[in-house]
N, C-alpha and C positions, 0 to 999 in steps of 0.2 A: 503494500500499500504506500503509495506517496505520501511522505511527510508535507503536515501545514504550519504557520505558525501560527500558536496558540495565542486565543485572546478569551479561549471560556472554559474556566477552572483550572483545575494542576494539571501541569505536562505530563505525558502519558509517553515514555519511553519505547520508539517504535512509530509513534502516529504525529510526533509534533516533534520540532525544530527545540534542541534544549541544550544549556550546557549545563557541567555539576552543578547541582543547587549547593551541595554544603561546600563547594570551595569559595563561597559569598560568606560562610560561615563558620570556615576551621576551627575555633573555638572550643566547636559543641563535643566533638568527640574527645574531648580533652574530659570534659564535663560529668558527661554520661563515665566516661573511665575513670571518672574520679569519684563518683558516687555524689554528683553534686542535683542540687534543686537549683531549677535555675527559670530567669524569662526568656522568652522570645519576642521581639515586636518590632514590625514594618507596618507598615499604610497595607491599604487592601490592594489585593493583583498586583504583588510584587515576587510572589515565590515560597513562600512560608507554606504552606500547605504541598507542596512541589519537594520543597527540601527534607519536611518532616517524615516524608512517605518514601522520598530516597535511605533516609536514614534508614528508616526502621528496615529497611530492604537487605542495610548492607550489616546491620546488626545482627538480626535473622540469620544472615548467610556465614555469618562468622561463627555461630554455635557456641560461641559463649555470655552473648544476653539476648533475653527475650525482649522483643520489645512492642508496645500496644501503641494502635495509633488511635485518639477517638476524638472526634470533633463535637463539640457541644452545642453548635450551630440552631440545631431545635430547640435548643431550650433561651432563647431567646425571649427577653421580658419577665421570665419564672421568676419570680421571687420569693413563694412559699416553698421554705427546704421541704417538707411534707412532700410536694409534686416534684420538685428539682429533683434533691439526693436519690431516690428512687428510681427517678430516669437516669440517672448518670449509671448509675448501678448496670439499668438493662444494660447500656452502651458499653459500658467496661466489659461485660460478661460473653455479648457477641460479636465485638471487634476481638476478643483475646480468641474465640472458641476458632474467629473465622481465620486468624492467623495460624491458628494449627491445625485447621483443614478439618474440625469436627463438622458432624452431621447436626441440620437442624432440631433432632430431638432431642441431642444432646446439651444442646442450647437451652432448648426450654426445661429441660430437666433439672438442670442449673440452678437454672433461674427460679424455679419455684425453690432450693436450696436454700438459696441468698437472697431471702425473702425478706421486707423490712421486718417482717412480724418475730422473725429468726432474729435477726442482727441489732433490731431497736432504732429508731431513727437517727440518736443521739451519737451510733458509730456505725452509719452502714458504710459510710464510703471507706471508713477506717476498716472494717472485717471485709470489706470486699478486696480493696486491693491486697488487704493482708491472704485471704484465701486464692488469687491469682498469683502472688506472689511466693504463695505454697506448691501449690498446681507447675507452676515454671522450673522449679527445680534449680532453678541456679538465676542469676540477677537479673532485676527487670527491670525495663527502660517502660515507662509512660510518659506520651503525644498530648495533653489536654489541649487539641487546636480550639480557635476560638474560646479560649477561657473567658473572654470578655464579655461574652453574651452573656456569663452568669451576673446577678447586680444584687443589689441590697441582702438582707436577710441570707438566703439563699448562698448568696459569694459568701459572707462570712462564715456557715456552716461550713462550707465546703472546707473554705481556708484553715479552721480552726480542724479539723480530722486528717487531712495532711498534717498540721505540724503536731498534732497528738502521735501519728503513726511515725514522722521522723524522728521523735525526739527518742520513742519507744522502739525504735528499728532494731537495737541489741538484743531487747526480749522477744520480738514477735517476726515473723517474716512480713515485709514492708519491702515496695519497692527499692529499687537502690540509687534512680533518679527520677526525678517529673519536673518536667518541664510542661510550664504554663506560657501560650503561645497566641499573640494576637495584634492586635495595636495598639494595646495601652502598656506604658511601662508599670514600672513599681511605683511609680507615683502616682498615676492614674487611675489603679487598682485602690487606692486608696481615696483619692478623689472621688473615686464612684461612690465608695461606700458611708462616705460622710454625709452627703444629702439627706441618708436615709434616718439620721438622727442619731443610729446606734454606736455606739465606741465599741473598738476594737478591743478596749481592757488593759489591763499596764502587760501581757506578754499577748504579743503581735506575732502574727501567722506569719507574717513577711521577714521574720527575723531570719529563716529556714532558709532564704535567697540568696545565694550567692555572687551570681552573676547576671547583668542585664543586658541580654545581646540584640543589638541590630541589626538586620537584615539588610544588606548596603546595595545599592542600585549597579545596573552595570557599570563596566570602565569603557572607553572606548574601543579598546582593544577586545574586549568580549562580546561587544558589538557588532565588531568586525567578524570572531570565530564564528558568532552567530549566524548573522550572513552566509557566509562560507559555506555553512551546510545545507544552505539551499541550490548555491555557485555549483557545490560537488555534484548535489544530487539530480540537478537539472540540466547543468550549465547557461544558465541564465547569472551574467554576471553584476554585481554592482559597479557603475562608474565610479572613476577617481572624486573624489570628493564626498559620495555622497551617504557615507559611513558615519562621514565629519559633520556633516549636514541635521542625519539623526540626532545624532547625538550632543547636537546646539538644541535642535528644539526639544528633546525626550529629558535631558540630564541621566541619560542611562535607565529611565522607572521605565521597569520590564514591562507594563502591560501595553506603554505607549511605543516602546522601539516594538513589541511582533504587532502592534496595530499598525503603523506604519508600512511595515513589511506585509503584512498581508495585504495592508490595499493596494499596494503595488503592483504585488505578484499576482491578485486572483479580482482586481477591478483594474487597473492602469491600464496592466499590459497583460489581459486574459486573452487579448485574439493576437499577438503577439509575445509569446512567450519567452522566445533568447532574445528579444531587447533589453541591453543593459538599463540596468533602472539607475537614473539621475538624478543628481542634486534637485532640479527640478521637479522633478515625479514622488521624490521625498516631500517638496514644498507642500506641493498640489494635496499630496496623500496627506499631510497636516490641517491642511485646510478644510478638507470632507469630514476630518473626523470632527473637526471642532465643530462645522456646521452641523454636521447629522446629530450629533447630541448622543454617542452612544454610551449602553450604561454606566462606564464608569466614569464619562465626562458627566451625565447628568446628577448621578450619584454624591460628586462634587459637588456639582453647583446646589445642591439640598443643603448642604453641610454651611454653606456659604448665608443660609436665613436663621441657622440659630445664634444666638446670643453671644454664648462665649468665645462662636469662631467669627461673629461678626467683631465684636469687642475688638480682635486682633487685627483682624484684616484689612478694617476702616483703616486704620492710620498707615500701613501698609499701602496704599495707596497714593496718599496725599504727602507723605513721608514722616509724620509725626509721629509723638508716642504719646499714649495716654498717662495720666496722673498716677504716680504708682506703681507702674508697670516695670517689672523686676523680671532676669531672666527664669527665677523662681516661681513665678507666676503660673497656677497649674494650666489656667488657660492658653499662656507663652507656651508650655509644654505641648500643650492637647495639641495645637496647629499643628505643630512638627511630628506628633505622632500621626496625624491624618494625613503626611506625605502632603500638604497643601503647601507652606510655608517651612521656608531653613535658615539655617544660619551661616551668614555670611558677613565675613571682618566685622560678628560682633553685631551684625544687625540683620531682620528678620527680611528676607525677600521671597519671591514667589518659587518653588520647588526646580520647575526649568520654563522654559520661555513659552512651553504651551501652555500649563500653568498661568503665567501673566499675562496671556490672550485673552484665555477661557474668563478671569476673575474677570479683566478691561472690557471685555462684550457681553456678559450675564447676569452680572450682580443687579441689572437694571432692565433687563429684558426687556420684561412686561411694557413699563414705562417708555423705554424707551421708542417700543412700537409705537403707542400712540403719542409720544411725545414727538417722535421726527416726518411725522407722515405731511408734516407743512413743509421741510425740508425738499427742493428739489434734487433732481440727479445732477450731479458735478457739472455746476454752470462755472465752477472756477477753473477747470480743466482748459490747458490752451495744447495746442500740439507737442511745445515743449517739459509739460508736468503743470502745475499747479500757479493759480493767481494769489500767491499768497497773501499779498495784503487785500485783495477781494476777498477771499476767503474768512479772514481775522475780522475784518469790518460787518463781516454778513452774521459772523455769530456774536460779534457784539450788539447786535440789534438783536438776534435771536435769544440772547440771555438776558437784556434790556427787558425784554417783551413778557420772555418766560419764568425767569429766577424765581418769584415768589410759589408760581404753580408748582415747578420746580423740587424746591426745598419740601413742602407738604406732601408730594407724590412719592419722592426718594428716600430711602429707610438708612438711607447711609451715612447720617449726619455730614460732618466735617468733610466729608470726600463726595459730595453731592457734587460741586463745580467740579471737580476734576472728570468724574465719570460722564457728567453732562459734556463736556466738551472731547471725550474720548468715544461717547457715542456719536456725536456730530462728525470727526474728522472719520468713524466707520464708514458712516453715511455714504460722507463726500468718495472715500477710496474706495468703497464697494464693488468687488468685481475687479479693478483697474487696478491698485497697488494693495499696501499693505502697510501696518501701523508695529513696530517694534517696539517694545515697555518696559521701560525700567520702573521697578519699584520696591524702595527697602524703608524699612521702620528705623524712623528717626532724621530720616535723609534730609527732611525739611525741602523735598522737591520733586517732583514725579518727571521722569523724563520720558520725553514721545519721539521718535525717527522715524516721520512719514515717506514712505519711500512710494512715487507715483511714476509711472511712464520713464523709466529710468533714470530717476532723481530723488534724492533725499532732501527733506526738511527737518532740523533739529529744533524741536519745541521741549523747552521747560516749564515746566506748572507751577507756580507758586500762589501762597497766598499774601494779602498783605503784613500780615503777621509773619509768616517766613521771609521775607524781602529785605536784605540786608546792603543794599546797596554795591558795591563793588565787592564784598563778598560775595554776593550773587553775583553779579555779572563774571565776578574769577569760575564760578561753577559751571557757569554756560557757555565759559571759553574756554575750560578745561574739557566738556562735552563737546564740543565742534571740532577742539584738538583729536577726541579720539575717533570724530566721524570722517577728520577731512575736510570739511565743510569752513567756508567763512564768514558764512553768516548763521544766525539762530531766530527765534521767536521765544518771546519770555511774555506768556499773558501772567497778567495778576490780579488774582480776584481780591475786590474787598468786599465783605460783607456788613460796612458800615450800615444802619438803616438812617441813618440819619444824612447822609454824606449825599447831595443830588446826585442823579447819575452825568448830569454834562459836566462833572469833576473824576465820576469813575472811568469813565468813557474816554481812551486815548490813545494814538500810536503816535512812537516816539522812537525815532534813531539814537542809538549809542556809542560810536565806536571804542572799542575797550582789547585792549592787547592784540591789536591789528587785526579786529573782526567788527563785523557791524553786527549789533546787537540791535532787534525789534521790539520794543517794550507794547505789552497790546494792554489796557486796563480795562477791567471788567466789572 
């Protein structure tokens, strides 16, 4: 069977192009061998389940360790221990017996033997794991995938029974190694418990966790190796620059890397399966995935509506920083665990360029559709590019007319003007160009590069509060140097309700460091 680039569920050897999943998390073997309990966390669709299943096959194949993979995904939202813990017991026994190749009748028989009535609710998980360890006859490793589906009292009860078994495993059979796997790190498990108002008590179940591992993204060379599998199998090459373009847009995020390749292979070149996949094909695939709003993209967008996510993403858009925010803030950590943002040079930025595009386009997509119906299609286009003075003047008129309504319609607070400008530019360039966005928490600005008909236009967005005269000019001049441009645009939004529009709206040219800076008052 011909292999494919996978974008749905775990990768299966022989069916999907895939890399050795454990290479991205080499510490895990040592932790299992050292009989450690640990956490593995990474965003959705990064290869956690693929890695776990590969590890279980490897451990079972060694003959020295028995391994059980158990996903708790079906327990999403179960908070009652009386409901959740027996369900975990059933999953553990069923998955253990499936790994041993035992028939279903035997499974049913053992499940009856291990009923809650036999064990008692207070020790059902500890007793179940003890039974399985005894049956294994050798060290047992258990991997609880989607462990963060548990919440509230069910999560507390589950963790306490793991701790009880761990501290007594010199007296009773119990798994040598256990891993909790999901999107959350240890801090977020704790945060998930606290809102329910139940204390963990003086003895925390988390003090048995020795490590908290992060499953990293692909490197550029790993993307090259993955794509090379397709070339070796079909003869279809990836042209020079294609891998670099894929890395530039995806940052190595595994689902995006596979989705772009699949779009190129199965859609763009479906009728020309031997044609090289070019950087331009990668660009087209990226755009299609964003516009089509595949499940991965759509689920990411829904996260942006959550208050704890919005609290962090909003200032990232306009370069601000919420009062009191620190790197130890649980929400600050949470957006990184989601894979939406990442730290770079001490600031939070979108995790990759595709996510920056998605954030810029979809934060206010419904309102943009309603609001932008009055904007004509690219009347500022010229044979050589864009009439930027005319475009900026048109936006000034648009902002003056709609600013009040827009602020009521959008729910992203201080980021509203920046999002409206991006929406306006998106409508202008749609189908004829693109916008590259650079956002960073605490930077005090939003950098945009509009590419249209072969020309580039640099825009650095400020608020009146963040405008610092020559310091701001120097920032824009540095951005222009990066792009190799001699002129740039600086829209400055002034939210002062008492200042008349005649004072807010202006177009001024400022020479600075050999550049021409166009200031646009708003």
